[in-house]
C-alpha positions as CSV (number, residue, x, y, z in Angstrom):
1,M,43.9,124.1,70.1
2,D,42.8,127.4,71.7
3,M,42.4,125.7,75.1
4,Q,45.8,124.1,74.7
5,V,47.5,127.5,73.9
6,S,45.5,129.3,76.6
7,F,46.7,126.8,79.3
8,L,50.2,126.9,78.0
9,D,50.3,130.7,78.1
10,R,49.0,130.6,81.7
11,L,51.7,128.1,82.6
12,F,54.3,130.5,81.1
13,E,52.9,133.6,82.7
14,S,52.8,131.9,86.1
15,G,56.4,130.7,85.7
16,L,55.5,127.1,86.2
17,L,56.9,126.3,82.7
18,I,59.7,128.2,81.0
19,E,59.6,128.8,77.3
20,T,62.7,127.7,75.3
21,G,61.6,128.6,71.7
22,V,61.0,125.0,70.8
23,E,57.5,123.5,70.9
24,G,57.3,120.7,73.5
25,L,60.6,121.6,75.2
26,Y,60.2,123.5,78.5
27,G,62.0,124.4,81.6
28,R,60.3,123.6,84.9
29,S,60.1,125.8,88.0
30,G,60.8,124.7,91.5
31,R,57.0,124.7,92.2
32,F,56.4,122.4,89.3
33,E,59.1,120.1,90.4
34,D,57.7,120.1,94.0
35,V,54.5,118.7,92.6
36,I,56.2,115.9,90.7
37,A,58.3,115.0,93.7
38,A,55.2,114.9,95.9
39,F,53.4,112.6,93.4
40,E,56.4,110.3,93.1
41,R,56.2,109.9,96.9
42,L,52.6,108.9,96.5
43,I,53.6,106.3,93.9
44,D,56.2,105.0,96.4
45,R,53.5,104.8,99.1
46,Y,51.4,102.5,96.9
47,G,54.3,100.5,95.4
48,A,57.1,100.3,97.9
49,A,55.8,97.2,99.8
50,D,56.1,95.2,96.5
51,G,59.9,95.2,96.8
52,A,60.8,96.3,93.3
53,E,64.4,96.7,92.4
54,A,65.1,100.4,91.7
55,I,67.1,101.2,88.6
56,R,67.8,104.6,87.1
57,F,69.0,104.8,83.5
58,P,70.2,108.0,81.8
59,P,67.9,109.5,79.1
60,G,70.1,108.0,76.4
61,M,70.5,104.3,75.6
62,N,72.8,102.0,73.6
63,R,72.0,102.4,69.9
64,A,72.5,98.7,69.3
65,Y,69.9,97.8,71.9
66,F,67.6,100.4,70.4
67,E,68.0,98.9,66.9
68,K,67.3,95.4,68.2
69,S,64.2,96.6,70.0
70,G,62.4,97.1,66.7
71,Y,61.3,100.7,67.7
72,M,62.1,102.0,64.2
73,K,59.8,99.4,62.6
74,S,56.9,100.7,64.6
75,F,57.6,104.4,65.6
76,P,60.2,105.9,63.3
77,Q,58.4,109.3,63.5
78,L,59.0,109.5,67.2
79,A,62.7,108.5,67.5
80,G,65.5,110.8,68.4
81,T,69.2,110.0,67.7
82,V,72.3,111.7,69.0
83,H,74.7,113.0,66.3
84,S,78.1,114.6,66.8
85,F,81.0,116.3,64.9
86,C,83.6,113.6,64.1
87,G,85.7,115.5,61.5
88,C,89.3,116.9,61.4
89,E,90.4,120.5,61.6
90,L,89.6,121.2,57.9
91,D,86.1,119.8,58.5
92,H,85.8,122.1,61.5
93,V,86.7,125.2,59.3
94,S,84.1,124.1,56.8
95,L,81.5,123.7,59.6
96,L,82.1,127.2,61.0
97,K,82.0,128.7,57.5
98,C,78.7,126.9,56.9
99,M,77.3,128.3,60.1
100,D,78.5,131.8,59.4
101,E,76.7,131.7,56.0
102,G,73.5,130.5,57.6
103,N,73.5,127.2,55.9
104,D,72.7,123.7,57.2
105,W,75.7,122.8,59.4
106,T,74.2,119.5,60.5
107,A,74.7,117.6,57.3
108,E,78.2,116.3,58.3
109,Q,77.2,115.3,61.8
110,K,77.6,111.5,62.4
111,A,75.4,109.2,64.4
112,T,76.9,108.2,67.8
113,D,76.3,105.0,69.7
114,I,73.7,106.8,71.8
115,V,69.9,107.1,71.1
116,L,67.5,109.1,73.1
117,T,65.5,106.8,75.4
118,P,61.9,106.5,74.0
119,A,60.5,104.8,77.1
120,A,62.0,104.2,80.6
121,C,61.8,100.4,80.3
122,Y,63.7,100.0,77.0
123,P,67.2,99.7,78.5
124,L,65.9,97.3,81.2
125,Y,65.2,94.2,79.1
126,P,68.7,93.7,77.7
127,T,70.1,94.5,81.2
128,V,68.1,91.9,82.9
129,A,68.6,89.3,80.1
130,K,72.4,89.5,80.7
131,R,71.9,88.4,84.3
132,G,70.6,85.0,83.2
133,N,67.3,83.3,84.1
134,L,65.0,85.2,86.4
135,P,64.5,84.2,90.0
136,E,61.8,81.8,91.0
137,A,59.3,84.6,91.6
138,G,60.2,86.5,88.4
139,G,61.3,90.1,88.5
140,L,59.9,93.5,89.5
141,Y,61.6,96.8,88.6
142,D,61.1,100.4,89.5
143,L,62.3,102.8,86.8
144,Q,62.3,106.6,86.2
145,S,63.9,108.4,83.2
146,Y,63.5,111.4,80.9
147,C,62.2,110.1,77.6
148,F,62.1,111.7,74.1
149,R,59.5,111.5,71.4
150,H,59.5,113.8,68.4
151,E,56.0,115.3,68.6
152,P,56.3,119.1,68.5
153,S,53.1,120.5,69.8
154,N,51.5,123.5,71.6
155,D,49.7,121.1,73.9
156,P,51.7,121.3,77.2
157,A,50.6,117.8,77.9
158,R,52.5,116.5,74.8
159,Q,56.1,117.3,75.4
160,Q,59.1,116.1,73.5
161,L,61.3,115.5,76.6
162,F,59.4,114.3,79.6
163,R,59.7,112.0,82.6
164,M,58.2,108.5,82.8
165,R,58.0,106.5,86.0
166,E,57.5,102.8,85.5
167,Y,57.1,99.5,87.2
168,V,57.9,96.5,85.1
169,R,57.0,92.9,85.9
170,M,58.6,89.8,84.4
171,G,57.1,86.4,85.1
172,T,54.4,84.0,83.9
173,Q,51.4,85.2,82.1
174,A,49.4,85.0,85.3
175,D,52.0,87.0,87.2
176,V,52.1,89.9,84.8
177,T,48.4,90.2,84.1
178,E,47.7,90.2,87.8
179,F,50.3,92.9,88.3
180,R,48.7,95.0,85.6
181,Q,45.2,94.7,87.1
182,I,46.6,95.6,90.6
183,W,48.1,98.8,89.2
184,M,44.9,99.7,87.2
185,D,43.0,99.5,90.5
186,R,45.8,101.4,92.3
187,G,45.8,104.1,89.6
188,V,42.2,104.9,90.1
189,K,42.6,105.0,93.9
190,M,45.7,107.3,93.6
191,M,43.9,109.8,91.4
192,A,40.9,109.7,93.7
193,E,43.2,110.7,96.6
194,V,44.3,113.8,94.6
195,E,40.7,114.4,93.4
196,L,41.3,114.1,89.7
197,P,38.5,112.8,87.4
198,V,39.6,109.7,85.5
199,E,38.4,107.0,83.1
200,I,40.2,103.9,82.0
201,D,39.9,102.8,78.4
202,V,41.5,100.4,76.0
203,A,44.1,102.0,73.8
204,N,46.8,101.5,71.2
205,D,50.3,102.8,70.5
206,P,50.8,105.3,67.6
207,F,52.2,102.7,65.2
208,F,53.4,104.2,61.9
209,G,52.0,103.7,58.4
210,R,49.4,101.4,56.9
211,A,50.8,98.3,58.6
212,G,50.7,100.2,61.8
213,K,47.0,100.5,61.6
214,M,46.7,96.7,61.6
215,M,49.1,96.5,64.6
216,A,47.0,99.1,66.5
217,N,43.8,97.2,65.8
218,N,45.4,93.9,67.0
219,Q,46.6,95.6,70.2
220,R,43.1,96.9,70.9
221,D,41.4,93.7,70.0
222,Q,43.6,91.8,72.5
223,N,43.3,94.4,75.3
224,L,47.0,94.6,75.5
225,K,47.0,98.4,76.4
226,F,44.8,100.4,78.7
227,E,45.2,104.1,79.6
228,L,44.1,106.1,82.5
229,L,42.7,109.3,81.0
230,I,42.3,112.8,82.6
231,P,41.0,115.9,80.9
232,I,43.8,118.5,80.7
233,T,43.5,120.6,77.5
234,S,40.3,118.8,76.2
235,V,37.2,117.3,77.8
236,T,36.3,115.3,74.6
237,K,39.9,114.0,74.2
238,P,41.3,113.5,77.7
239,T,45.0,112.9,78.1
240,A,46.6,109.6,78.9
241,C,48.4,110.0,82.2
242,M,49.0,106.4,83.0
243,S,49.3,103.3,80.8
244,F,49.0,99.6,81.6
245,N,50.7,97.4,79.0
246,Y,50.9,93.6,78.6
247,H,53.6,92.7,76.1
248,Q,52.8,88.9,76.1
249,D,56.2,87.1,75.5
250,A,57.3,89.6,72.8
251,F,60.2,91.1,74.9
252,G,60.9,87.8,76.5
253,T,61.5,86.2,73.1
254,K,63.4,89.2,71.7
255,W,65.8,89.6,74.6
256,G,66.1,86.0,75.8
257,L,64.3,86.7,79.1
258,N,63.7,83.3,80.7
259,L,62.0,82.1,83.9
260,A,63.8,80.1,86.4
261,D,62.6,76.9,84.7
262,G,63.9,78.2,81.3
263,A,60.5,79.1,79.9
264,V,60.2,82.4,78.0
265,A,59.1,85.2,80.4
266,H,56.0,87.4,79.8
267,T,56.3,91.1,80.7
268,A,54.0,93.9,81.6
269,C,54.5,97.5,82.7
270,V,52.7,100.4,84.2
271,G,53.8,103.9,83.3
272,F,53.2,107.3,84.9
273,G,53.5,110.4,82.8
274,L,54.9,112.7,85.5
275,E,54.6,116.0,83.7
276,R,51.1,115.1,82.5
277,I,50.0,114.2,86.0
278,A,51.4,117.5,87.4
279,L,49.6,119.4,84.6
280,A,46.4,117.6,85.4
281,L,46.7,118.8,89.0
282,F,47.4,122.4,88.0
283,H,44.5,122.4,85.5
284,H,41.9,121.0,88.0
285,H,43.1,122.6,91.2
286,G,44.6,125.9,90.0
287,L,48.2,127.2,89.5
288,D,48.7,128.1,93.1
289,T,49.4,124.9,95.1
290,E,48.9,126.8,98.4
291,A,45.2,127.2,97.4
292,W,44.6,123.5,96.5
293,P,42.0,121.6,98.5
294,A,43.4,120.6,101.9
295,S,42.7,116.9,101.2
296,V,44.8,117.1,98.0
297,R,47.6,118.8,99.8
298,A,47.4,116.2,102.6
299,A,47.6,113.4,100.0
300,L,50.7,114.9,98.4
301,W,52.6,116.6,101.2
302,G,51.2,115.0,104.4
């Protein structure tokens, strides 16, 4: 915890991150954004030749899609919903009186049709399903979005609103598992280019409750999720900066994603935690990008 707070304080003092008064919710400086933009260009250099279809969704998604996804069954503790005032003038007067008295004014807020996006790929599956069967070669998609997860923390690498860059592959089991392995190899090479120490390990998602422990064990036993780990605020507990996920045919079945021949599609995705990667670079190379090793600067800025 001390290491987390110390690094966060240094990020605030240097102006790289901007405090908002809420744990895990930060402004970013131009210098911080320059690093993320440079790393995204590095991602493009590795992935552009694959010919992925680029799609950019907003950080909110259709609540009906969110409900159908099953996210609340597995991760209710992380979800964020959008609520708004939907009352009349009298209700407005009551709301203002409640605020003036310092009481909870949020009780009368109503849920809207928008939910904060929990992962960049969530809006993709229903979108592609509406198009009909996938092409003969399957599908490959390039996504980037702000995402929300309710995890207040002093760890700067565990933010509540953060950006996720993803590639998602839809196809046969062989197609998507090959895709995942290719990106695991690429991930190691990319981090070597920017001189970050990494390890890849089997992982699980933070499923909720007692039943969640069984789901987590099953996920690990089947090697469905791997993470690329980099020390940022802890050497003994390095931070997941990339994830490599094989969903089997779960999303294909749920959303009606079918191959050209009508068979249910398998899916896999690779995710880059952009803020976490930037923080890893600042932690290992210093807060002044001008003083970073020439080889790292060359990899990022040419």
